[in-house]
All heavy atoms as an XYZ file, in Angstrom:
932
protein
N     219.707    222.428    310.317
C     220.525    223.208    309.393
C     221.302    222.279    308.444
O     221.981    221.387    308.928
C     221.518    224.075    310.194
C     222.411    224.935    309.375
S     223.486    225.977    310.403
C     224.821    224.855    310.683
N     221.162    222.505    307.160
C     221.867    221.604    306.215
C     223.391    221.775    306.314
O     223.877    222.868    306.529
C     221.354    222.048    304.848
C     220.828    223.434    305.048
C     220.378    223.497    306.491
N     224.109    220.653    306.156
C     225.577    220.693    306.220
C     226.103    220.995    304.845
O     225.841    220.293    303.894
C     226.096    219.369    306.773
C     225.650    219.229    308.278
C     227.606    219.302    306.640
C     225.942    217.904    308.871
N     226.868    222.089    304.745
C     227.498    222.486    303.496
C     229.003    222.567    303.568
O     229.683    222.191    302.659
C     226.937    223.869    303.024
C     225.459    223.839    302.729
C     224.988    225.198    302.293
C     223.481    225.149    302.010
N     222.805    226.412    302.168
N     229.489    223.091    304.708
C     230.923    223.299    304.879
C     231.482    222.376    305.951
O     230.948    222.347    307.058
C     231.138    224.777    305.275
C     232.603    225.203    305.324
C     232.622    226.684    305.709
C     233.934    227.345    305.395
N     233.882    228.725    305.830
N     232.505    221.597    305.619
C     233.049    220.606    306.547
C     234.515    220.896    306.770
O     235.304    221.045    305.811
C     232.857    219.180    305.969
C     231.369    218.852    305.789
C     233.522    218.129    306.898
C     231.058    217.550    305.151
N     234.915    220.920    308.035
C     236.297    221.053    308.434
C     236.894    219.663    308.660
O     236.384    218.890    309.461
C     236.397    221.884    309.725
C     237.770    221.989    310.402
C     238.827    222.602    309.487
C     237.670    222.785    311.697
N     237.947    219.342    307.911
C     238.626    218.063    308.043
C     239.894    218.268    308.834
O     240.774    219.063    308.461
C     239.022    217.492    306.631
C     237.745    217.277    305.815
C     239.812    216.215    306.751
C     238.023    217.011    304.314
N     239.978    217.637    310.013
C     241.190    217.765    310.883
C     241.872    216.420    310.930
O     241.394    215.447    311.495
C     240.768    218.199    312.327
C     241.992    218.440    313.162
C     239.870    219.421    312.294
N     243.075    216.352    310.257
C     243.794    215.093    310.204
C     245.250    215.425    309.860
O     245.523    216.279    309.005
C     243.231    214.197    309.119
C     243.604    212.740    309.301
O     244.808    212.448    309.519
O     242.730    211.882    309.201
N     246.202    214.814    310.559
C     247.619    215.077    310.258
C     248.137    214.354    309.045
O     249.206    214.647    308.557
C     248.476    214.732    311.503
C     248.386    213.273    311.868
O     247.311    212.676    311.780
O     249.468    212.730    312.286
N     247.327    213.400    308.509
C     247.717    212.635    307.329
C     247.238    213.342    306.059
O     246.032    213.465    305.833
C     247.159    211.222    307.388
O     247.192    210.633    306.130
N     248.186    213.763    305.207
C     247.813    214.389    303.919
C     247.033    213.432    303.066
O     246.077    213.849    302.355
C     249.065    214.872    303.192
N     247.348    212.124    303.131
C     246.647    211.152    302.347
C     245.193    211.064    302.791
O     244.266    211.033    301.936
C     247.309    209.771    302.506
O     248.684    209.896    302.136
C     246.660    208.728    301.606
N     244.941    211.020    304.089
C     243.572    210.915    304.616
C     242.803    212.194    304.330
O     241.622    212.133    303.980
C     243.584    210.627    306.110
C     243.983    209.157    306.410
O     244.054    208.381    305.495
O     244.286    208.908    307.590
N     243.464    213.330    304.450
C     242.771    214.636    304.123
C     242.312    214.648    302.684
O     241.196    215.025    302.351
C     243.673    215.807    304.452
C     243.808    216.145    305.899
C     244.448    217.517    306.136
N     245.597    217.792    305.331
C     246.843    217.537    305.726
N     247.085    216.938    306.881
N     247.872    217.833    304.923
N     243.222    214.201    301.780
C     242.942    214.224    300.348
C     241.804    213.241    300.022
O     240.863    213.566    299.240
C     244.213    213.839    299.521
C     243.981    213.954    298.033
C     243.677    215.378    297.590
O     244.154    216.344    298.138
N     242.797    215.483    296.588
N     241.792    212.062    300.646
C     240.722    211.082    300.450
C     239.387    211.677    300.825
O     238.390    211.604    300.086
C     241.022    209.825    301.227
C     239.882    208.837    301.296
C     239.591    208.047    300.168
C     239.065    208.744    302.395
C     238.483    207.176    300.206
C     238.002    207.888    302.451
C     237.701    207.076    301.366
N     239.343    212.263    302.013
C     238.073    212.844    302.529
C     237.648    214.011    301.646
O     236.433    214.137    301.338
C     238.241    213.315    303.985
C     238.339    212.177    304.997
C     238.775    212.715    306.374
C     237.010    211.410    305.130
N     238.594    214.833    301.218
C     238.274    215.953    300.328
C     237.625    215.461    299.049
O     236.592    215.985    298.632
C     239.546    216.754    300.023
C     239.402    217.865    298.962
C     238.466    218.953    299.439
C     240.787    218.454    298.605
N     238.197    214.441    298.455
C     237.647    213.908    297.187
C     236.246    213.324    297.409
O     235.320    213.606    296.594
C     238.600    212.854    296.597
C     239.871    213.464    296.070
C     240.875    212.439    295.610
O     240.540    211.268    295.470
O     242.078    212.816    295.415
N     236.050    212.533    298.441
C     234.737    211.922    298.712
C     233.686    213.030    298.953
O     232.605    212.986    298.375
C     234.809    210.989    299.958
C     233.417    210.608    300.437
C     235.625    209.780    299.610
N     234.015    213.988    299.791
C     233.083    215.030    300.167
C     232.776    216.013    299.045
O     231.648    216.395    298.826
C     233.545    215.776    301.399
C     233.654    214.913    302.673
C     234.429    215.623    303.741
C     232.321    214.442    303.145
N     233.805    216.344    298.265
C     233.625    217.261    297.131
C     232.676    216.684    296.083
O     231.848    217.400    295.505
C     234.979    217.585    296.480
O     235.758    218.287    297.365
N     232.801    215.381    295.842
C     231.896    214.689    294.882
C     230.452    214.814    295.319
O     229.535    214.743    294.477
C     232.244    213.209    294.802
C     233.377    212.889    293.912
C     233.522    211.369    293.776
C     234.954    210.997    293.647
N     235.178    209.580    293.848
N     230.213    214.963    296.605
C     228.819    215.071    297.143
C     228.437    216.534    297.378
O     227.421    216.794    298.032
C     228.689    214.247    298.403
C     228.649    212.800    298.140
N     229.770    212.000    298.019
C     227.597    211.932    297.891
C     229.428    210.747    297.720
N     228.140    210.694    297.641
N     229.239    217.458    296.837
C     228.850    218.880    296.909
C     229.217    219.635    298.158
O     228.772    220.762    298.377
N     230.000    219.040    299.023
C     230.387    219.737    300.275
C     231.628    220.607    300.028
O     232.508    220.223    299.302
C     230.748    218.722    301.389
C     229.535    217.893    301.848
C     229.438    216.550    301.519
C     228.506    218.473    302.561
C     228.354    215.806    301.893
C     227.416    217.733    302.964
C     227.337    216.381    302.622
O     226.260    215.668    303.038
N     231.667    221.763    300.659
C     232.807    222.609    300.672
C     233.716    222.161    301.840
O     233.188    221.928    302.910
C     232.391    224.064    300.863
C     233.571    225.058    300.963
C     233.109    226.444    301.397
O     231.956    226.736    301.514
N     234.075    227.276    301.672
N     235.028    222.020    301.576
C     235.884    221.503    302.607
C     236.985    222.485    302.986
O     237.524    223.184    302.140
C     236.547    220.181    302.152
S     235.345    218.876    301.831
N     237.301    222.491    304.272
C     238.375    223.288    304.801
C     239.299    222.259    305.572
O     238.793    221.328    306.138
C     237.863    224.331    305.829
C     238.958    225.179    306.422
C     236.786    225.211    305.179
N     240.600    222.484    305.507
C     241.561    221.536    306.100
C     242.276    222.101    307.285
O     242.603    223.295    307.295
C     242.602    221.138    305.038
C     242.068    220.674    303.748
S     241.373    219.026    303.898
C     241.245    218.599    302.198
N     242.579    221.203    308.185
C     243.479    221.554    309.348
C     244.377    220.331    309.561
O     243.933    219.204    309.461
C     242.667    221.860    310.602
N     245.653    220.567    309.880
C     246.614    219.479    309.981
C     246.804    218.950    311.398
O     247.562    218.006    311.622
C     247.994    219.934    309.440
C     247.904    220.197    307.950
C     249.258    220.625    307.430
O     250.307    220.290    307.917
N     249.256    221.393    306.332
N     246.167    219.609    312.370
C     246.285    219.162    313.752
C     245.205    219.736    314.598
O     244.375    220.539    314.173
N     245.206    219.304    315.864
C     244.145    219.696    316.817
C     244.058    221.182    317.066
O     242.970    221.752    317.027
N     245.203    221.828    317.299
C     245.206    223.272    317.565
C     244.643    224.076    316.335
O     243.860    224.996    316.509
C     246.605    223.793    317.946
C     247.056    223.276    319.301
O     246.188    223.087    320.172
O     248.244    223.068    319.468
N     245.131    223.673    315.162
C     244.627    224.338    313.959
C     243.152    224.043    313.758
O     242.407    224.941    313.327
C     245.452    223.875    312.750
C     245.094    224.639    311.486
C     245.821    224.148    310.225
O     246.628    223.174    310.350
O     245.603    224.712    309.178
N     242.713    222.844    314.102
C     241.279    222.520    313.977
C     240.442    223.341    314.871
O     239.368    223.810    314.489
N     240.880    223.539    316.110
C     240.141    224.369    317.076
C     240.055    225.790    316.546
O     238.976    226.402    316.549
C     240.817    224.367    318.472
C     240.772    222.960    319.083
C     240.203    225.381    319.388
C     241.684    222.727    320.267
N     241.171    226.332    316.072
C     241.193    227.689    315.580
C     240.280    227.852    314.313
O     239.457    228.799    314.229
C     242.642    228.110    315.186
C     242.835    229.571    314.831
C     242.374    230.489    315.945
O     242.586    230.208    317.138
O     241.797    231.531    315.594
N     240.360    226.925    313.387
C     239.564    227.010    312.182
C     238.087    226.795    312.430
O     237.230    227.282    311.702
C     240.099    226.070    311.090
C     241.362    226.566    310.468
C     241.685    225.861    309.154
C     242.835    226.549    308.485
N     243.201    225.894    307.228
N     237.766    226.047    313.517
C     236.353    225.878    313.849
C     235.744    227.227    314.241
O     234.547    227.459    314.012
C     236.168    224.847    314.988
O     236.628    225.360    316.231
N     236.563    228.142    314.717
C     236.102    229.470    315.093
C     236.113    230.440    313.893
O     235.157    231.209    313.724
C     236.971    230.046    316.204
C     236.856    229.267    317.516
C     237.827    229.821    318.544
C     237.805    228.991    319.792
N     238.808    229.365    320.768
N     237.186    230.384    313.109
C     237.331    231.343    312.011
C     236.514    230.920    310.765
O     235.973    231.803    310.105
C     238.780    231.548    311.619
O     239.346    230.296    311.245
C     239.591    232.149    312.789
N     236.457    229.656    310.460
C     235.788    229.206    309.230
C     234.288    228.913    309.436
O     233.552    228.836    308.469
C     236.498    227.921    308.697
C     237.886    228.145    308.224
C     237.982    228.854    306.909
O     236.941    228.905    306.165
O     239.032    229.398    306.605
N     233.895    228.674    310.670
C     232.519    228.419    311.029
C     231.886    227.288    310.199
O     230.887    227.480    309.517
C     231.656    229.703    310.976
C     232.294    230.837    311.778
C     231.547    232.118    311.775
N     230.212    232.047    312.359
C     229.946    232.001    313.656
N     230.918    232.041    314.514
N     228.702    231.964    314.074
N     232.510    226.091    310.234
C     231.994    224.981    309.461
C     230.697    224.442    310.023
O     230.320    224.753    311.199
C     233.067    223.907    309.608
C     233.663    224.214    310.956
C     233.657    225.695    311.070
N     229.942    223.670    309.239
C     228.698    223.055    309.686
C     228.963    221.728    310.342
O     228.086    221.168    310.983
C     227.758    222.855    308.482
C     227.476    224.184    307.804
O     227.127    225.154    308.465
O     227.577    224.215    306.552
N     230.192    221.170    310.144
C     230.531    219.875    310.666
C     232.077    219.786    310.746
O     232.781    220.357    309.906
C     230.004    218.766    309.766
C     230.460    217.305    310.010
C     229.886    216.795    311.323
C     230.053    216.413    308.870
N     232.603    219.031    311.743
C     234.045    218.760    311.846
C     234.268    217.264    311.788
O     233.576    216.514    312.511
C     234.596    219.308    313.168
C     236.079    218.960    313.268
C     234.421    220.831    313.250
N     235.160    216.827    310.887
C     235.610    215.433    310.873
C     236.985    215.415    311.581
O     237.894    216.084    311.094
C     235.733    214.909    309.452
C     234.432    214.845    308.630
C     234.717    214.324    307.252
C     233.376    214.011    309.332
N     237.090    214.665    312.687
C     238.254    214.774    313.567
C     239.002    213.493    313.683
O     238.459    212.479    314.135
C     237.769    215.236    314.945
C     238.836    215.422    315.973
S     239.869    216.856    315.744
C     238.706    218.167    316.122
N     240.278    213.495    313.295
C     241.155    212.375    313.565
C     241.552    212.390    315.061
O     241.395    213.446    315.724
C     242.402    212.519    312.687
C     243.377    211.342    312.806
O     242.925    210.223    313.102
O     244.570    211.523    312.599
N     241.983    211.303    315.606
C     242.364    211.277    317.049
C     243.860    211.345    317.204
O     244.356    212.154    317.948
C     241.786    209.978    317.697
C     240.266    210.035    317.726
C     242.341    209.871    319.137
C     239.668    211.189    318.479
N     244.582    210.445    316.545
C     246.023    210.322    316.771
C     246.741    211.396    315.923
O     246.936    211.202    314.720
C     246.512    208.917    316.431
C     245.762    207.890    317.225
C     248.010    208.797    316.689
C     245.956    206.476    316.774
N     247.116    212.483    316.578
C     247.854    213.562    315.875
C     248.874    214.115    316.869
O     248.671    214.069    318.087
C     246.888    214.738    315.526
C     245.811    214.298    314.524
S     244.730    215.677    314.053
C     243.678    215.884    315.511
N     250.002    214.625    316.354
C     250.991    215.242    317.252
C     250.411    216.515    317.881
O     249.514    217.149    317.327
C     252.161    215.619    316.337
C     251.617    215.515    314.936
C     250.412    214.669    314.972
N     250.923    216.878    319.036
C     250.401    218.080    319.735
C     249.034    217.771    320.370
O     248.863    216.725    321.035
N     248.094    218.655    320.105
C     246.729    218.452    320.662
C     246.070    217.323    319.888
O     245.833    217.480    318.683
C     245.909    219.764    320.544
O     246.598    220.791    321.248
C     244.506    219.594    321.053
N     245.728    216.213    320.604
C     245.087    215.129    319.898
C     243.631    215.384    319.633
O     243.088    216.401    320.094
C     245.314    213.796    320.661
C     244.560    213.673    321.972
O     243.513    214.332    322.139
O     245.006    212.876    322.816
N     242.988    214.519    318.907
C     241.589    214.700    318.504
C     240.602    214.666    319.688
O     239.578    215.343    319.606
N     240.896    213.908    320.723
C     240.017    213.906    321.877
C     239.971    215.285    322.506
O     238.928    215.831    322.830
C     240.498    212.883    322.915
C     240.244    211.424    322.546
C     241.227    210.483    322.732
C     238.999    211.029    321.982
C     240.976    209.126    322.404
C     238.808    209.685    321.650
C     239.777    208.756    321.841
N     241.204    215.900    322.720
C     241.254    217.190    323.362
C     240.640    218.281    322.457
O     239.930    219.175    322.920
C     242.727    217.582    323.630
C     243.335    216.770    324.754
C     244.779    217.162    324.956
C     245.484    216.258    325.941
N     246.935    216.322    325.894
N     240.904    218.189    321.132
C     240.354    219.148    320.190
C     238.826    219.054    320.163
O     238.134    220.083    320.130
C     240.963    218.962    318.829
N     238.299    217.838    320.147
C     236.838    217.648    320.154
C     236.224    218.250    321.398
O     235.234    218.965    321.328
C     236.502    216.130    320.064
O     236.979    215.635    318.799
C     234.999    215.915    320.151
N     236.844    217.994    322.517
C     236.394    218.548    323.805
C     236.375    220.083    323.761
O     235.417    220.735    324.147
C     237.237    218.031    324.960
C     236.702    218.359    326.328
C     237.398    217.559    327.452
N     238.839    217.669    327.386
C     239.657    216.617    327.212
N     239.203    215.405    327.025
N     240.941    216.792    327.197
N     237.447    220.649    323.208
C     237.577    222.144    323.150
C     236.480    222.726    322.243
O     235.834    223.706    322.601
C     238.961    222.518    322.629
N     236.239    222.103    321.116
C     235.264    222.604    320.131
C     233.832    222.470    320.692
O     233.017    223.382    320.637
C     235.389    221.886    318.793
C     236.652    222.267    318.057
C     234.147    222.158    317.905
C     237.041    221.427    316.904
N     233.521    221.322    321.303
C     232.154    221.050    321.777
C     231.820    221.761    323.105
O     230.656    221.799    323.447
C     231.857    219.545    321.865
O     232.775    218.966    322.802
C     231.984    218.874    320.522
N     232.811    222.310    323.748
C     232.552    222.953    325.029
C     232.747    224.490    324.958
O     232.475    225.173    325.914
C     233.429    222.375    326.108
C     233.033    220.941    326.357
C     233.638    220.302    327.512
N     233.191    218.907    327.569
C     233.782    217.960    328.288
N     234.815    218.241    329.001
N     233.270    216.735    328.255
N     233.239    224.990    323.803
C     233.414    226.410    323.624
C     232.089    227.052    323.200
O     231.413    226.515    322.296
C     234.502    226.654    322.545
C     234.861    228.145    322.427
O     233.946    228.971    322.205
O     236.060    228.437    322.536
N     231.752    228.135    323.850
C     230.458    228.765    323.552
C     230.321    229.141    322.040
O     229.235    229.019    321.493
C     230.329    230.055    324.410
C     228.932    230.484    324.692
C     228.017    229.464    325.310
O     228.412    228.739    326.296
O     226.899    229.334    324.824
N     231.423    229.513    321.434
C     231.389    229.927    320.042
C     231.250    228.801    319.037
O     230.809    228.978    317.909
C     232.672    230.716    319.701
N     231.630    227.549    319.469
C     231.644    226.446    318.510
C     230.842    225.212    318.966
O     230.801    224.199    318.233
C     233.108    225.992    318.214
O     233.751    225.673    319.493
C     233.906    227.086    317.551
N     230.236    225.269    320.107
C     229.601    224.048    320.649
C     228.414    223.551    319.802
O     228.031    222.413    319.928
C     229.178    224.259    322.102
C     228.052    225.241    322.298
C     227.697    225.348    323.785
C     226.512    226.226    324.014
N     226.195    226.340    325.427
N     227.892    224.410    318.932
C     226.784    223.994    318.064
C     227.263    223.184    316.860
O     226.459    222.592    316.154
C     226.050    225.219    317.532
C     226.905    226.091    316.666
N     227.877    226.936    317.189
C     226.950    226.186    315.301
C     228.498    227.543    316.159
N     227.972    227.088    314.998
N     228.567    223.133    316.611
C     229.134    222.411    315.469
C     229.295    220.924    315.816
O     230.049    220.601    316.713
C     230.489    222.998    315.060
C     230.383    224.491    314.759
C     231.037    222.244    313.817
C     231.749    225.209    314.607
N     228.616    220.012    315.087
C     228.790    218.600    315.370
C     230.159    218.098    314.944
O     230.726    218.637    313.976
C     227.670    217.945    314.563
C     227.281    218.899    313.488
C     227.644    220.296    314.001
N     230.684    217.143    315.671
C     231.982    216.538    315.388
C     231.784    215.056    315.171
O     231.092    214.378    315.953
C     232.992    216.765    316.557
C     234.294    216.024    316.275
C     233.205    218.225    316.822
N     232.349    214.541    314.054
C     232.387    213.104    313.826
C     233.847    212.682    313.904
O     234.686    213.239    313.190
C     231.840    212.690    312.440
C     230.319    213.016    312.362
C     232.065    211.177    312.207
C     229.725    212.672    310.979
N     234.183    211.759    314.815
C     235.510    211.272    314.990
C     235.793    210.258    313.852
O     234.974    209.350    313.625
C     235.715    210.619    316.366
C     237.043    209.901    316.446
C     235.602    211.697    317.465
N     236.927    210.426    313.146
C     237.362    209.493    312.088
C     238.772    209.036    312.459
O     239.733    209.804    312.334
C     237.401    210.239    310.729
S     235.861    210.908    310.191
N     238.883    207.786    312.927
C     240.162    207.354    313.477
C     240.467    205.903    313.175
O     239.567    205.136    312.853
C     240.230    207.606    314.987
O     241.503    207.269    315.488
C     239.133    206.825    315.691
N     241.725    205.535    313.305
C     242.102    204.116    313.170
C     241.978    203.422    314.502
O     242.213    202.219    314.579
C     243.537    204.037    312.638
O     244.434    204.764    313.477
N     241.668    204.116    315.579
C     241.492    203.473    316.882
C     240.197    202.698    316.871
O     239.119    203.251    316.803
C     241.509    204.567    318.010
C     242.865    205.188    318.182
C     242.860    206.330    319.185
C     242.899    205.881    320.604
N     244.056    205.149    321.040
N     240.308    201.375    316.983
C     239.166    200.486    316.760
C     238.462    200.027    318.025
O     237.394    199.412    317.972
C     239.612    199.234    316.023
C     240.201    199.535    314.684
C     240.596    198.260    313.931
N     240.998    198.642    312.565
C     240.176    198.861    311.601
N     238.884    198.761    311.797
N     240.610    199.183    310.386
N     239.024    200.252    319.164
C     238.436    199.746    320.404
C     237.116    200.459    320.736
O     236.984    201.653    320.511
C     239.406    199.933    321.602
C     240.720    199.151    321.515
C     241.618    199.471    322.707
C     240.423    197.678    321.464
N     236.180    199.687    321.250
C     234.886    200.249    321.609
C     235.080    201.372    322.632
O     234.347    202.368    322.595
C     233.980    199.145    322.180
C     232.569    199.611    322.486
C     231.695    198.507    323.037
O     232.068    197.333    322.994
O     230.612    198.835    323.534
N     236.041    201.228    323.541
C     236.279    202.211    324.563
C     236.704    203.533    323.967
O     236.384    204.618    324.452
C     237.317    201.745    325.573
O     238.478    201.321    324.881
C     236.772    200.646    326.455
N     237.426    203.486    322.836
C     237.842    204.715    322.151
C     236.616    205.448    321.616
O     236.518    206.673    321.704
C     238.786    204.420    320.952
C     240.134    203.859    321.458
O     240.631    204.356    322.481
O     240.674    202.968    320.799
N     235.708    204.696    321.067
C     234.459    205.300    320.555
C     233.631    205.928    321.671
O     233.156    207.040    321.539
N     233.538    205.206    322.778
C     232.800    205.757    323.919
C     233.480    206.999    324.429
O     232.838    207.999    324.703
C     232.704    204.659    325.035
C     231.842    203.526    324.572
C     232.228    205.249    326.364
C     231.894    202.265    325.440
N     234.815    206.984    324.521
C     235.533    208.176    325.019
C     235.375    209.331    324.067
O     235.169    210.486    324.512
C     237.025    207.812    325.215
C     237.818    208.941    325.826
C     238.823    209.661    325.282
C     237.606    209.478    327.157
N     239.286    210.586    326.140
C     238.547    210.507    327.314
C     236.735    209.200    328.196
C     238.669    211.288    328.456
C     236.844    209.970    329.374
C     237.780    210.970    329.505
N     235.388    209.080    322.745
C     235.165    210.148    321.774
C     233.808    210.773    321.944
O     233.655    212.003    321.917
N     232.801    209.965    322.199
C     231.416    210.456    322.399
C     231.367    211.276    323.684
O     230.683    212.286    323.760
C     230.416    209.335    322.416
C     230.421    208.473    321.173
S     229.993    209.352    319.672
C     228.343    208.781    319.472
N     232.074    210.843    324.676
C     232.108    211.577    325.970
C     232.765    212.941    325.834
O     232.526    213.846    326.595
C     232.835    210.788    327.034
C     231.957    209.636    327.558
C     232.553    209.125    328.834
N     231.654    208.067    329.366
C     232.056    207.091    330.148
N     233.298    207.005    330.514
N     231.210    206.190    330.593
N     233.646    213.076    324.815
C     234.279    214.380    324.592
C     233.323    215.362    323.826
O     233.653    216.506    323.666
C     235.595    214.222    323.815
C     236.566    213.264    324.402
C     236.730    213.436    325.928
O     237.076    214.508    326.397
N     236.438    212.367    326.675
N     232.215    214.789    323.365
C     231.251    215.624    322.675
C     230.968    215.276    321.225
O     230.157    215.896    320.550
N     231.672    214.253    320.719
C     231.448    213.840    319.311
C     230.031    213.300    319.129
O     229.467    212.694    320.031
C     232.449    212.748    318.908
N     229.460    213.539    317.964
C     228.138    213.035    317.629
C     228.154    211.665    317.037
O     227.167    210.923    317.073
C     227.427    213.969    316.629
C     227.216    215.372    317.138
C     226.166    215.403    318.201
C     225.878    216.826    318.628
N     225.472    216.944    320.015
N     229.330    211.263    316.441
C     229.425    209.952    315.856
C     230.884    209.559    315.788
O     231.781    210.397    316.035
C     228.777    209.927    314.466
C     228.091    208.588    314.157
O     228.601    207.558    314.656
O     227.124    208.597    313.429
N     231.137    208.306    315.338
C     232.492    207.733    315.369
C     232.659    206.800    314.189
O     231.801    205.901    314.009
C     232.639    206.975    316.681
C     234.036    206.534    317.041
C     234.872    207.350    317.781
C     234.510    205.270    316.672
C     236.139    206.929    318.136
C     235.780    204.858    316.998
C     236.575    205.697    317.755
O     237.857    205.298    318.060
N     233.677    206.995    313.358
C     233.913    206.160    312.196
C     235.359    205.649    312.270
O     236.254    206.423    312.571
C     233.735    206.935    310.874
C     232.316    207.472    310.715
C     234.087    206.074    309.683
C     232.076    208.314    309.512
N     235.538    204.344    312.010
C     236.865    203.748    312.067
C     237.449    203.671    310.629
O     236.751    203.350    309.687
C     236.782    202.313    312.659
C     238.150    201.634    312.639
C     236.257    202.380    314.091
N     238.729    204.080    310.529
C     239.447    204.019    309.247
C     239.801    202.537    308.977
O     240.057    201.796    309.906
C     240.728    204.875    309.313
C     240.454    206.311    309.447
C     241.766    207.063    309.529
C     241.572    208.563    309.756
N     242.865    209.252    309.927
N     239.919    202.134    307.723
C     239.682    202.943    306.521
C     238.176    203.278    306.379
O     237.312    202.453    306.626
C     240.127    202.018    305.392
C     240.034    200.618    305.938
C     240.265    200.738    307.414
N     237.982    204.503    306.019
C     236.584    205.042    305.986
C     235.855    204.543    304.728
O     236.346    204.651    303.620
C     236.615    206.561    306.028
C     237.129    206.994    307.400
C     235.243    207.146    305.748
C     237.443    208.445    307.554
N     234.680    204.039    304.931
C     233.784    203.648    303.858
C     233.016    204.929    303.447
O     232.260    205.496    304.237
C     232.778    202.583    304.378
C     231.718    202.197    303.336
O     231.500    202.965    302.386
O     231.128    201.148    303.502
N     233.214    205.403    302.206
C     232.568    206.600    301.733
C     231.052    206.625    301.904
O     230.490    207.640    302.326
C     232.936    206.698    300.264
C     234.201    205.916    300.125
C     234.108    204.807    301.155
N     230.412    205.481    301.682
C     228.946    205.454    301.818
C     228.519    205.604    303.272
O     227.531    206.265    303.573
C     228.387    204.130    301.251
C     228.601    204.021    299.774
O     228.541    205.002    299.064
N     228.914    202.804    299.288
N     229.260    204.978    304.203
C     228.983    205.118    305.608
C     229.146    206.605    306.061
O     228.334    207.130    306.776
C     229.900    204.224    306.426
C     229.658    204.325    307.949
C     230.710    203.561    308.775
O     231.731    203.116    308.216
O     230.466    203.484    309.966
N     230.244    207.192    305.598
C     230.503    208.616    305.938
C     229.392    209.531    305.474
O     228.873    210.309    306.242
C     231.869    209.033    305.343
C     232.200    210.539    305.551
C     232.354    210.850    307.059
C     233.505    210.862    304.826
N     228.992    209.410    304.203
C     227.974    210.269    303.666
C     226.637    210.016    304.381
O     225.914    210.987    304.654
C     227.816    210.030    302.132
C     229.098    210.427    301.384
C     226.620    210.773    301.582
C     229.571    211.858    301.618
N     226.361    208.797    304.694
C     225.108    208.476    305.456
C     225.121    209.127    306.847
O     224.125    209.659    307.294
C     224.917    206.969    305.585
N     226.269    209.078    307.533
C     226.367    209.688    308.851
C     226.231    211.167    308.788
O     225.626    211.810    309.629
C     227.661    209.267    309.563
C     227.644    207.792    309.987
C     228.889    207.395    310.711
C     228.909    205.899    311.086
N     228.156    205.659    312.298
N     226.812    211.802    307.766
C     226.696    213.238    307.568
C     225.239    213.609    307.304
O     224.706    214.535    307.879
C     227.640    213.730    306.464
C     229.070    213.591    306.848
C     227.318    215.200    306.108
C     230.076    213.803    305.748
N     224.576    212.851    306.427
C     223.196    213.127    306.090
C     222.297    213.010    307.303
O     221.349    213.762    307.499
C     222.738    212.160    304.993
N     222.602    212.044    308.195
C     221.841    211.871    309.416
C     221.914    213.059    310.335
O     221.010    213.376    311.081
C     222.288    210.595    310.163
N     223.052    213.801    310.283
C     223.196    214.971    311.140
C     222.562    216.211    310.513
O     222.208    217.155    311.200
C     224.716    215.262    311.374
C     225.454    214.266    312.243
C     226.932    214.589    312.266
C     224.881    214.310    313.657
N     222.479    216.219    309.186
C     221.962    217.406    308.458
C     220.493    217.427    308.557
O     219.662    218.102    308.303
């Protein structure tokens, strides 16, 4: 299924805006969420084709939100790419264990991001 609509979950307005600009230039429709709980809710109501998930957020962090999305019957078909400043290999492994399909470390390289999205589509 081609990816058209992407849910961006990040507590940083700067990071959300950066991702919005990169993705919009490539023709993707974007929906925003400022935290894990909102991301989980919007994954159900907006029905995106992909979720880009930050990890370090107040309240429900990205690991918990990824786990909730990928294990819920209504949303488990939606791929999640973790986008975080957590650079340790163990963080990437843990993100994948929560159900993420891929892992990108900030600062995000737009070309790498678009390539990873294309690989999922």
